[in-house]
C-alpha positions as CSV (number, residue, x, y, z in Angstrom):
1,M,-14.7,-9.9,74.8
2,E,-13.0,-6.5,75.8
3,L,-13.3,-3.3,74.2
4,R,-9.2,-3.9,73.5
5,Q,-9.9,-6.7,71.3
6,Y,-12.7,-5.4,69.6
7,V,-10.4,-2.8,68.4
8,N,-7.8,-4.9,67.2
9,I,-10.4,-6.8,65.1
10,L,-10.8,-3.6,63.4
11,K,-7.1,-2.7,63.1
12,N,-6.7,-5.9,61.5
13,W,-9.6,-6.1,59.1
14,L,-8.9,-2.2,58.2
15,W,-7.9,-3.2,54.8
16,L,-10.9,-5.1,54.1
17,I,-13.1,-1.9,55.3
18,I,-11.5,0.4,53.4
19,L,-12.2,-1.7,50.6
20,S,-15.7,-2.5,51.5
21,V,-16.0,1.6,51.5
22,V,-14.0,2.1,48.3
23,L,-15.8,-0.6,46.3
24,C,-19.7,0.4,47.5
25,G,-18.6,4.1,46.5
26,S,-17.6,3.4,43.3
27,V,-20.4,1.6,42.4
28,S,-22.9,3.9,43.9
29,Y,-21.1,6.6,42.3
30,V,-21.3,4.7,39.0
31,V,-25.0,3.9,39.1
32,S,-25.6,7.5,40.3
33,Q,-24.2,8.6,37.0
34,R,-25.9,6.6,35.0
35,L,-29.2,7.4,36.4
36,P,-31.8,10.1,34.4
37,K,-31.5,13.5,36.1
38,I,-34.5,14.5,37.2
39,Y,-35.6,18.4,38.1
40,E,-38.3,20.3,40.1
41,A,-39.9,23.4,39.5
42,S,-42.7,24.5,42.2
43,T,-45.6,26.8,42.4
44,T,-46.7,28.6,45.2
45,L,-50.6,29.6,46.0
46,I,-52.7,30.9,48.6
47,V,-56.6,30.5,48.9
48,G,-58.9,33.1,50.3
49,T,-57.4,36.5,51.6
50,V,-56.0,37.8,54.1
51,T,-58.5,38.2,57.2
52,T,-58.2,41.9,58.5
53,S,-59.6,41.0,61.8
54,A,-57.6,41.4,64.7
55,N,-58.8,38.9,66.5
56,P,-60.2,36.1,63.9
57,D,-62.3,32.8,65.2
58,Y,-61.1,29.0,64.8
59,S,-64.1,28.3,62.4
60,T,-62.9,31.2,60.1
61,I,-58.9,30.0,59.8
62,L,-60.3,26.0,59.9
63,A,-62.1,27.0,56.6
64,S,-59.4,28.5,55.2
65,Q,-57.3,25.9,55.8
66,M,-59.9,23.0,54.6
67,L,-60.5,24.8,51.6
68,A,-56.8,24.8,50.7
69,K,-56.9,21.0,51.1
70,T,-59.8,21.1,48.7
71,Y,-57.7,23.0,46.0
72,G,-55.2,21.1,46.4
73,K,-56.9,17.5,45.3
74,L,-58.1,19.9,42.6
75,L,-54.9,20.6,41.4
76,T,-54.3,16.6,40.5
77,S,-57.5,16.4,38.8
78,R,-58.1,15.2,35.2
79,P,-59.8,18.3,34.1
80,I,-57.2,20.5,35.5
81,L,-54.4,19.0,34.3
82,D,-55.8,18.2,30.7
83,G,-57.2,22.2,30.6
84,A,-53.2,22.8,31.4
85,I,-51.6,20.4,29.0
86,E,-53.6,21.8,26.5
87,S,-52.9,25.3,27.1
88,L,-49.3,24.6,26.4
89,H,-49.8,23.7,22.5
90,L,-47.2,21.0,23.0
91,P,-46.0,18.7,19.7
92,N,-45.9,15.9,21.4
93,P,-48.0,16.6,24.6
94,P,-47.5,13.8,27.7
95,S,-50.7,12.3,28.5
96,A,-52.7,13.2,32.2
97,D,-51.5,9.9,33.3
98,T,-48.2,10.8,33.0
99,V,-47.9,14.3,34.0
100,E,-50.2,13.1,37.2
101,K,-47.2,11.2,38.3
102,M,-44.9,14.0,38.0
103,V,-47.4,15.9,40.2
104,T,-46.9,16.7,44.1
105,V,-49.0,19.1,46.1
106,E,-48.1,20.1,49.7
107,N,-50.3,22.1,52.0
108,V,-48.0,24.4,54.1
109,R,-49.0,23.3,58.1
110,D,-51.2,26.2,59.3
111,T,-51.6,28.3,56.5
112,Q,-53.5,28.6,53.1
113,L,-50.8,28.4,51.4
114,M,-50.3,25.0,49.0
115,V,-46.8,24.1,47.0
116,L,-47.3,22.5,43.3
117,R,-44.2,20.3,42.7
118,V,-43.4,19.2,39.2
119,R,-40.6,16.6,38.4
120,G,-39.3,15.5,35.3
121,Q,-36.2,15.2,32.8
122,D,-36.9,18.6,31.0
123,P,-36.3,21.5,33.1
124,E,-38.2,23.8,30.4
125,L,-41.4,21.7,30.0
126,I,-41.8,21.2,34.1
127,T,-41.5,24.8,34.8
128,R,-44.5,25.7,32.0
129,L,-46.5,23.0,33.3
130,A,-46.3,24.2,36.9
131,D,-47.4,27.5,35.8
132,S,-50.3,26.3,33.8
133,I,-51.8,24.1,36.0
134,A,-52.1,26.9,38.5
135,A,-53.4,29.1,36.1
136,E,-55.8,26.5,35.1
137,L,-57.0,25.8,38.5
138,I,-57.8,29.2,38.7
139,Q,-59.5,29.5,35.6
140,Q,-61.5,26.2,36.6
141,S,-62.1,27.4,40.4
142,P,-65.5,28.0,41.7
143,A,-64.4,31.4,42.7
144,A,-63.1,32.7,39.4
145,P,-65.3,35.4,38.2
146,K,-67.5,34.9,35.6
147,G,-70.1,36.8,33.9
148,A,-72.1,39.5,36.1
149,L,-70.5,38.7,38.9
150,G,-67.0,39.7,37.5
151,S,-68.4,42.9,36.2
152,V,-69.6,43.7,40.2
153,M,-66.4,42.4,41.4
154,T,-64.9,44.7,38.8
155,F,-66.8,47.6,39.9
156,V,-66.1,47.3,43.7
157,Q,-62.6,47.3,43.1
158,K,-62.9,50.4,41.3
159,Q,-64.7,51.6,44.0
160,M,-62.3,50.9,46.6
161,A,-59.1,52.4,44.9
162,D,-61.0,55.9,44.3
163,L,-62.2,56.2,47.5
164,E,-58.1,55.4,48.5
165,S,-56.9,57.8,46.4
166,E,-59.5,60.5,48.0
167,T,-58.7,59.8,51.3
168,S,-55.3,59.9,50.7
169,S,-55.9,63.8,49.2
170,L,-58.2,64.7,51.9
171,Q,-55.6,63.6,54.2
172,T,-53.0,65.8,52.7
173,Q,-55.2,69.0,52.4
174,I,-56.3,68.4,56.0
175,K,-52.8,68.5,57.0
176,Q,-51.2,71.3,54.9
177,I,-54.3,73.7,56.8
178,K,-53.4,72.5,60.1
179,D,-50.0,73.6,59.3
180,K,-51.3,77.2,58.1
181,Q,-53.1,77.4,61.4
182,A,-50.1,77.0,63.5
183,A,-47.9,79.5,61.6
184,D,-50.6,82.1,62.3
185,P,-53.3,81.1,64.5
186,S,-54.7,84.3,65.1
187,G,-54.9,85.9,61.7
188,P,-57.3,87.2,59.7
189,S,-58.1,84.2,57.5
190,A,-58.0,82.2,60.7
191,T,-62.2,82.0,60.7
192,A,-62.2,81.1,56.6
193,T,-59.2,78.5,57.7
194,A,-61.3,76.5,60.1
195,G,-64.8,76.8,58.3
196,E,-62.9,74.6,55.2
197,L,-60.9,72.1,58.0
198,Q,-64.3,71.0,58.6
199,S,-65.4,70.4,55.6
200,L,-62.7,68.6,54.7
201,E,-62.9,66.3,57.8
202,S,-66.6,65.6,56.8
203,K,-65.9,64.7,53.7
204,L,-62.7,62.5,54.8
205,R,-65.3,60.6,57.4
206,S,-67.9,59.8,54.5
207,A,-65.1,58.4,52.2
208,Q,-63.4,56.0,54.7
209,D,-67.5,55.2,55.9
210,R,-67.9,54.5,52.0
211,Y,-64.7,52.3,52.0
212,N,-65.4,50.2,55.0
213,T,-69.0,49.1,53.5
214,L,-67.3,48.1,50.7
215,L,-64.8,46.0,52.6
216,P,-67.4,43.3,53.4
217,V,-68.7,42.7,50.0
218,R,-65.3,42.8,48.7
219,A,-64.0,39.7,51.3
220,G,-67.3,37.9,50.5
221,M,-66.4,37.6,46.6
222,N,-63.1,37.1,47.8
223,S,-63.5,34.2,50.3
224,N,-62.6,31.1,48.0
225,Y,-60.4,33.0,45.8
226,V,-56.7,31.4,44.4
227,S,-54.1,33.6,43.8
228,V,-50.6,32.4,42.8
229,I,-48.2,34.1,45.1
230,E,-44.8,32.9,43.9
231,K,-44.1,31.5,39.8
232,A,-42.2,28.3,39.1
233,E,-37.9,29.2,38.0
234,K,-36.6,27.2,35.8
235,P,-34.6,24.8,37.5
236,S,-30.4,24.7,36.9
237,F,-29.5,21.9,38.9
238,P,-31.8,18.0,39.3
239,V,-32.8,17.2,42.7
240,S,-32.0,14.0,42.1
241,P,-30.1,11.6,41.8
242,K,-28.6,12.9,44.9
243,V,-24.9,11.8,43.9
244,T,-22.8,12.9,47.2
245,Q,-25.7,11.9,49.2
246,N,-25.9,8.4,47.5
247,V,-22.1,8.3,47.6
248,L,-21.9,8.6,51.3
249,L,-25.2,6.4,52.4
250,A,-23.1,3.4,50.8
251,A,-20.0,3.9,52.0
252,I,-21.9,3.8,55.5
253,L,-23.2,0.7,54.4
254,G,-20.1,-0.7,53.2
255,V,-18.3,0.1,56.4
256,L,-21.1,-1.4,58.2
257,L,-21.0,-4.6,55.7
258,A,-17.1,-5.1,56.2
259,I,-18.1,-4.7,59.9
260,G,-20.4,-7.3,60.3
261,V,-18.2,-9.4,57.9
262,A,-15.1,-9.4,59.8
263,F,-16.6,-9.9,63.0
264,L,-18.4,-12.9,61.5
265,I,-15.3,-14.6,60.3
266,E,-13.5,-13.7,63.6
267,Y,-16.3,-15.6,65.3
268,M,-16.5,-18.5,63.1
269,D,-12.1,-18.7,63.3
270,D,-11.4,-21.1,65.7
271,T,-7.9,-20.6,65.4
272,A,-5.1,-19.6,68.2
273,K,-4.6,-16.1,67.4
274,S,-3.5,-14.7,70.9
275,P,-2.2,-15.8,74.1
276,D,-4.8,-14.3,76.0
277,L,-7.3,-17.1,74.2
278,I,-4.8,-19.9,75.0
279,S,-4.5,-19.1,78.5
280,Q,-8.4,-18.8,78.6
281,T,-8.9,-21.9,76.8
282,M,-6.3,-24.2,77.5
283,D,-4.7,-23.3,81.1
284,V,-1.8,-23.2,79.9
285,P,0.7,-19.8,79.6
286,T,2.8,-18.4,76.3
287,L,6.3,-18.9,76.9
288,G,6.6,-16.7,73.9
289,L,6.1,-15.0,70.6
290,V,7.9,-15.6,67.7
291,S,8.3,-14.0,64.5
292,R,8.0,-15.5,60.9
293,I,11.4,-16.6,59.5
294,P,11.3,-16.5,55.7
295,H,13.9,-19.7,54.8
296,Q,13.7,-21.5,51.9
297,E,15.9,-24.1,53.4
298,Y,16.2,-25.6,56.9
299,A,19.8,-24.3,57.1
300,Q,18.5,-20.8,56.6
301,G,15.9,-21.2,59.1
302,L,18.6,-20.7,62.2
303,I,18.5,-17.3,62.2
304,T,19.9,-17.2,65.9
305,L,22.9,-17.8,64.3
306,R,22.5,-16.3,61.1
307,A,21.1,-12.5,62.6
308,P,21.9,-12.5,66.0
309,K,20.2,-8.9,66.0
310,S,17.2,-9.5,64.4
311,P,13.7,-9.5,65.9
312,A,13.2,-13.2,65.8
313,T,16.6,-13.6,67.8
314,E,14.9,-11.3,70.3
315,G,12.2,-13.4,70.7
316,F,13.9,-16.5,71.6
317,R,15.8,-14.8,73.9
318,A,12.6,-13.7,75.4
319,L,11.4,-17.5,75.0
320,R,14.4,-18.5,76.8
321,T,13.7,-16.4,79.7
322,S,10.3,-17.4,80.0
323,I,11.4,-20.9,80.0
324,Q,13.7,-20.5,82.6
325,F,11.6,-19.3,85.1
326,S,8.9,-20.9,84.3
327,S,10.2,-23.3,86.6
328,P,12.1,-21.7,89.2
329,D,12.0,-23.7,92.0
330,K,13.5,-27.3,90.1
331,P,15.4,-26.2,87.1
332,L,14.6,-28.2,84.2
333,K,17.1,-30.7,82.8
334,S,14.8,-32.1,79.7
335,L,12.6,-30.2,77.3
336,L,10.4,-32.1,74.8
337,I,9.2,-29.8,71.8
338,T,6.4,-30.7,69.9
339,S,3.1,-29.6,67.9
340,A,-0.4,-30.3,67.0
341,D,0.0,-30.6,63.6
342,P,3.0,-30.9,60.8
343,G,4.2,-27.1,59.4
344,D,3.8,-25.5,63.1
345,G,7.8,-24.9,62.8
346,K,8.7,-26.9,66.0
347,T,11.6,-28.5,64.4
348,T,13.0,-24.7,63.4
349,T,11.9,-23.3,67.0
350,M,13.4,-26.1,68.7
351,G,17.0,-25.6,66.8
352,N,16.7,-21.7,67.3
353,L,16.1,-21.8,71.1
354,A,18.5,-24.5,71.7
355,V,21.2,-22.2,70.1
356,S,19.8,-19.2,72.5
357,M,20.0,-21.7,75.4
358,A,23.7,-22.0,74.5
359,Q,24.1,-18.6,74.2
360,A,23.2,-18.0,77.6
361,G,25.9,-20.3,78.8
362,L,24.4,-23.7,79.5
363,K,25.6,-26.5,78.0
364,V,23.1,-27.9,75.7
365,I,22.4,-31.0,73.7
366,A,19.2,-31.3,71.2
367,I,18.0,-34.3,70.1
368,D,16.4,-35.5,66.7
369,T,13.2,-38.1,68.3
370,D,10.9,-37.4,65.3
371,L,12.4,-40.9,63.4
372,R,10.0,-40.8,60.9
373,R,10.5,-37.7,59.2
374,P,13.9,-36.1,60.6
375,A,15.3,-32.8,60.3
376,L,17.2,-31.6,62.8
377,H,20.3,-32.6,61.1
378,K,19.0,-30.4,57.9
379,L,19.3,-27.4,60.3
380,Y,22.3,-27.6,61.8
381,G,23.9,-28.9,58.5
382,L,25.2,-32.1,59.9
383,S,25.1,-36.2,58.6
384,N,22.6,-38.3,60.0
385,T,24.1,-41.7,59.2
386,V,25.1,-42.1,63.0
387,G,22.4,-41.0,65.8
388,L,20.0,-42.0,68.6
389,T,18.7,-45.0,66.4
390,S,21.6,-46.3,66.2
391,L,22.2,-46.1,70.1
392,L,18.7,-47.6,70.8
393,S,19.5,-50.2,68.4
394,G,23.1,-51.3,70.0
395,Q,25.4,-50.5,66.6
396,V,26.7,-47.7,68.8
397,T,27.1,-48.3,72.7
398,E,29.1,-45.1,73.9
399,V,26.6,-41.8,73.3
400,A,29.6,-39.5,72.5
401,D,30.1,-41.7,69.5
402,V,26.8,-39.8,68.2
403,I,27.0,-36.4,69.8
404,K,27.9,-33.7,67.1
405,P,29.7,-30.6,67.6
406,T,27.8,-27.2,66.1
407,E,28.9,-23.8,65.2
408,E,27.7,-22.5,68.7
409,P,30.9,-24.2,71.3
410,N,28.0,-25.1,74.2
411,L,25.6,-26.8,71.6
412,R,25.8,-30.2,70.5
413,V,23.1,-32.2,68.8
414,V,22.5,-36.1,68.6
415,T,20.8,-36.5,65.0
416,S,18.0,-39.2,64.9
417,G,20.3,-41.7,62.5
418,P,19.0,-44.3,60.2
419,P,15.2,-44.5,60.0
420,P,14.0,-47.9,61.9
421,P,11.0,-50.0,61.2
422,N,9.3,-49.6,64.8
423,P,9.9,-45.8,65.9
424,S,7.0,-46.2,68.7
425,E,8.5,-49.4,70.4
426,L,12.3,-47.5,70.2
427,L,11.1,-44.7,71.9
428,G,8.9,-46.2,74.6
429,S,11.6,-49.0,75.3
430,Q,13.8,-48.8,78.7
431,R,16.7,-48.4,76.7
432,L,16.0,-45.1,75.6
433,Q,15.4,-44.2,79.5
434,G,18.9,-45.0,80.2
435,I,20.2,-43.2,77.2
436,V,18.8,-40.0,78.3
437,S,20.6,-40.5,81.6
438,R,23.4,-40.9,80.3
439,L,23.0,-37.5,77.9
440,Q,22.1,-35.7,81.1
441,N,25.3,-35.9,82.6
442,E,27.2,-34.8,79.5
443,A,24.6,-31.8,79.5
444,D,22.9,-29.2,81.5
445,L,20.0,-29.2,79.0
446,L,18.5,-31.5,76.9
447,I,15.8,-30.8,73.9
448,F,14.3,-33.3,72.2
449,D,12.6,-32.8,68.9
450,S,9.7,-35.0,68.4
451,P,6.9,-35.8,65.7
452,P,3.3,-33.5,66.1
453,A,1.1,-35.0,68.8
454,L,-1.9,-35.7,66.8
455,V,0.1,-37.5,64.1
456,V,1.8,-40.0,66.2
457,T,2.1,-40.9,69.7
458,D,5.5,-40.7,69.5
459,S,5.7,-37.1,71.4
460,V,3.5,-38.9,73.6
461,L,5.5,-41.7,74.4
462,M,8.5,-39.2,75.2
463,S,6.6,-36.6,77.1
464,T,7.1,-39.1,80.0
465,K,10.1,-39.2,80.2
466,V,11.2,-34.9,80.2
467,D,10.6,-32.5,82.6
468,G,8.5,-30.4,80.5
469,V,6.9,-30.3,77.2
470,V,6.4,-27.3,75.0
471,V,4.2,-27.1,72.3
472,V,4.7,-24.9,69.1
473,V,1.7,-23.3,67.9
474,D,1.3,-21.8,64.6
475,S,-0.6,-18.4,64.9
476,G,-3.9,-18.0,62.9
477,R,-2.8,-21.5,61.5
478,T,-3.8,-24.4,64.7
479,R,-7.2,-24.6,65.4
480,M,-7.6,-24.5,68.9
481,G,-9.5,-28.0,68.7
482,S,-6.3,-29.7,67.7
483,L,-4.1,-27.9,70.3
484,K,-6.3,-28.6,73.2
485,Q,-6.4,-32.3,71.8
486,A,-2.5,-32.2,71.7
487,I,-2.0,-30.8,75.5
488,D,-5.0,-32.9,76.7
489,S,-3.2,-36.3,75.1
490,V,0.4,-35.6,77.1
491,R,-1.3,-34.3,80.2
492,N,-3.4,-38.1,79.9
493,V,-0.2,-39.6,80.4
494,G,1.4,-37.6,82.9
495,G,3.1,-35.2,81.0
496,T,3.9,-32.1,82.1
497,V,2.8,-29.0,79.6
498,I,5.0,-26.0,80.5
499,G,3.2,-23.6,77.8
500,V,2.9,-23.0,74.2
501,I,5.0,-21.0,71.8
502,M,3.0,-19.0,69.3
503,N,4.9,-18.8,66.0
504,K,5.1,-17.5,62.7
505,I,3.9,-14.2,64.3
506,G,4.3,-11.5,61.3
507,P,4.3,-7.9,60.9
508,E,0.7,-8.2,59.8
509,D,-1.0,-9.7,62.4
510,G,-0.4,-6.2,64.5
511,R,-1.1,-7.8,67.7
512,Y,1.8,-7.5,69.8
513,Y,3.8,-4.7,70.9
514,Y,7.3,-6.7,71.2
515,Y,7.3,-7.0,67.9
516,H,8.0,-3.4,67.1
517,Y,10.0,-3.1,70.2
518,Y,12.7,-5.2,68.6
519,R,12.3,-4.3,65.2
520,Y,13.3,-0.9,66.5
521,Y,16.1,-2.0,68.3
522,H,17.3,-3.9,65.1
523,Y,16.9,-1.0,63.0
524,S,18.6,1.1,65.5
525,S,21.6,-0.9,65.6
526,E,22.1,-1.8,61.7
527,G,19.9,0.9,59.9
528,S,17.1,-0.7,57.4
529,S,19.3,-3.4,56.1
530,G,19.1,-7.3,57.4
531,T,15.4,-8.5,58.1
532,G,13.6,-5.1,58.1
533,T,11.4,-3.7,55.7
534,N,11.6,-0.6,54.0
535,G,9.5,2.6,54.8
536,H,6.7,1.9,52.5
537,S,6.2,-1.5,53.7
538,R,6.0,-0.2,57.0
539,W,3.6,2.5,56.1
540,F,1.2,0.5,54.3
541,G,1.4,-1.8,57.3
542,R,0.2,0.2,59.7
543,L,-2.6,1.9,57.1
544,F,-3.9,-1.8,56.1
545,N,-3.0,-4.1,59.3
546,G,-3.3,-1.9,62.2
547,K,-0.8,-2.8,64.6
548,S,-1.6,-2.4,68.1
549,K,0.5,-1.3,70.6
550,H,0.3,-3.0,74.2
551,R,2.0,-1.8,77.1
552,V,4.9,-4.6,78.1
553,E,7.8,-4.1,79.9
554,K,10.9,-3.7,77.3
555,T,12.9,-6.5,78.4
556,E,13.3,-10.1,77.6
557,T,9.9,-11.3,79.6
558,T,7.9,-9.1,76.9
559,A,7.0,-12.0,75.5
560,R,5.4,-13.8,78.8
561,A,2.3,-14.2,78.9
562,E,0.0,-12.5,81.8
């Protein structure tokens, strides 16, 4: 299958894709709106202290990370959760099992950070829970300051703060003395100033040494220290359900589902849909494409007389050209029109083709050989009291007595006549061959209307008495198996199938460029009246049916198969 065929399938089923997207998106939106809104509050903690070494060893870093993972497990332990719930003093506190399902802990990769997340429907409750769980971990942590150890740590921190203040004061005094010396280096107070500067520098070195001595003491006390670096904030927007994301995913799923269904239907559809398919499968050309002719009565179906500038009429003209060029060496003198199944539109197609041939200057006689269910007389509005059966039965001897004129001067009709009891025997008789020979002397072309090939054998019998057989196909309805059986039945008895006619092509089919060209020609000549549709219909047709515009020549031969 070519890329163009895939594109055509998508265009033809565009309405299903759009419907699936709208349906899936709407269902997803409604379901998402009805789901409970879930909020999330998070607290960030750090384990241990930031190392002061310029080149920390790998074991120190690994130990900090492992310690962070350990505290991460402690955050969801039962003692921590029970303590956090109890500290909130809630009127209806949730159970520890419920809170455990609400809590998740994430260790930030390659850091000593932990992120505690709490999800729930109450933004206020989850915010308090996040802070409470973090505080409970710090309180119950093995590294939490307790008793004498806490007092020592407090003393060390106070000493280091005092030393930091003293160091800053000494540095300020030293700077002032150096500024004074720079302003008056040989003054009377230069000696006293130099002694004072040495004293201050000695005190600064002493304070710095004491501070450096206390640093490892504080580091040892804080090696397992846990601290909150970012408290939880009350969330304003829910994190679930994600309505937009859900709708987009549902829409994508709808597109994929619709495309899958469309290709499955196309794969399982064995009807005749395109000239290429028929040519590849049946080894016969498609002579023409005829648009659907809306009519309730047979007489209204004679579109070539009623609407000479309609797209359907242009289709019959293109069909006429294709048939004339189908046998350039030996012009066709007789033509049989049949179909695979009833209802394919062979009689209407045959009647309009006869008119089109006559309008081209040929003397045409249309003959109704459907002796079981004759309809040609209804199409032309003629009497059927005398016809072909009258000649075959011997009731009438002269062919001129059964030939009836029509509105088209070059077209005459031989109706079927009274229904006989033995149609097949009459059509297979030698007398019919003689009648055909006499009729050929009266016209340039004889066109026979016959029953469907798969219903009775009449058309198969007639196929041996004509120069060529044309099979009418109802586009999108006639099955390929039935069409093949009809063509094979004609070929098996020696009949010549010159091609098929794809009938009832509608604007919704969206496969053939010629339809748009002829409709444009019709509109440009007669405006929006006649058989055309209004602008809204054309717009919706393009939107939902995806009409394809294939490049073909803008002549009557555009309907011929490649």
